[in-house]
N, C-alpha and C positions, 0 to 999 in steps of 0.2 A: 822709586820715583824721586825720592829726596836726594839721591846721589847724582842726578842729572846725567846718568849714563845713557838715557834714551834719546838724547838730542841728535845722535847720528841717524836716527830713523826719520828725521824731519823731511817732509816733502811739501810741495805746494798743494793745498787742499781747496777744492771748490766748496765753499760754505753752503751754497744752495743744495748741492748733491748730498752733502753730509746731513743737513737738516731734513731733507726729504727721506733719506734712509732711516734716520732715527724716528721720524714721524710715522713712517709706514710700519716700523717695528712695534711702536706703542699704540697705534690706532686701534687694533683689536681689543687691547686691554681697556682702553678708555671706553670703547663702545660697550664692552661687557659691564662696566660700571655705570653705564648710561651717562657718560661725561662727553663733553665736546672737546676734542683736541684739534685746535685750529693751527694752521701753519701760514705764516706771512714772511715772505722773503723779498727784500728790496732788490730792484734790478741792478745789475752791474757792480756787484760787490767784488772787491779785490780778493784774490786768493790769500789764504792764511798759511803761513809756514808752521808746520807742526807734525806731530805723530797722529795720523788719522785714527788709529785704533784707540789711543788714549783719549782723544777728543770725543770720539763716539761714547766711550765709557763715562766721561764727565757729563755729557748731555744725557746719557741714559740714567745716571744717578739723579740728576736734577728732575727729569721727567718722572722717574719712579717715585720720588718724594712728592711731587705735585699730584700724581695719581693717588697716592696713599692718603694725602691729607685733604684733597678736594672732595666735597660731598657728591653724592649721586646727583645727576643733572647739573653738575658744576661745569665750569669752563676753564680750560688750560690753553694758553697761547704760547707756541714756540715761534720765535720771530728773530730775524736777522736784519739789521739796519746799518746804514752808514752813519757813524757817530763822529763827525768832525775828522774824517780821513781814516778812522779806524773802523773795524767791523765790530758791532756789538750784537751778541746773541742773548736773547732774553727768554726766560721761562716765567710766565706770569699766570697765577691762578686766582681763583676766588674762594679758596679754602680759608681756614682760620688765621692764616698768616703766621709770622714769627714775631714774637714780642720784641719791642725795641731793645730791651736790656739783653736779649738773647742773640741778637743779630751778629755780634762780633764773636760769639761763643759757639755757634752752630757748626763751625768748621773743625772743632776739636773732636778727637775720636770719642765715640760713645756718649756725646753730649745728650742729656735727657730733658732738655727744656720742653720739648713737645709733650712728653709724658707729664711733666709737672704742670703744664698748662691745661691738662685734662684731655689730651688727644689720644691717650692710651698707649702711646709709644714714642720713643725718642727718635733721633735722626741716625743713630748707629754710626757706621763707618762711612756711609755714602758721601756726605758732604765734606768729610776730611779728605777723602780720595779726590773729590772735585778740586779742593783747595790745592792739593799737592800737584795735580795735573796742570792746573792753571798756573801755578808758580813755576813749574818746569818750563812752561812755554813763555814765561815772561809776560803773561796776560794779567789782567786785573779782574777781581771778583767783587761783586757788590750785592748786598742783600738789603732790600727795602720793602715797603708795603705797596701793594698794587692799589690802583684807584678804588677798587671795591673792597679793600681791607685784607686781601689775601697776600701771598708772598710774591715778590718780584726779585728774581735772581738773575744777574747779568754777568756775562763773561765779555770783557772788553779786550779785543785783540789790538794791543797798542801798536802804534805806527812802526816802531823798530822791529816788530815781529812780523810785519807784512812785507810781501814782495811787490 
């Protein structure tokens, strides 16, 4: 991923289709944990130029972490919105969140902030893979707190990466 050799696989991707596919894949796991996995997609989003397989993997890693850290009966939102001419994909949960001092560090390989915060496990390689995929695409990744204190992770597909 870090060598940028995969850019030749970039195609126009329908964000709505991609999110629906990821949502359908993870919905049974959320139901098994008695979690709500909601999907919201803004109408008329521009296609994103990228490697569909890698973007699926990035979203899968974000959702996997959200499912792992969100409690039973919790809520996870997978959403795509128009953000000032760019497409922004959000994964928002109402789990324990990511401590402000850890937000810049969670994308490092094997970062254990989650374990130190008492959640029993760290973030492993998943978020470092997300960061590499997002970087390859020239997108921006943001980590914040959700309104209910959980995690809010966003991938912003910047204008020069859109068609």
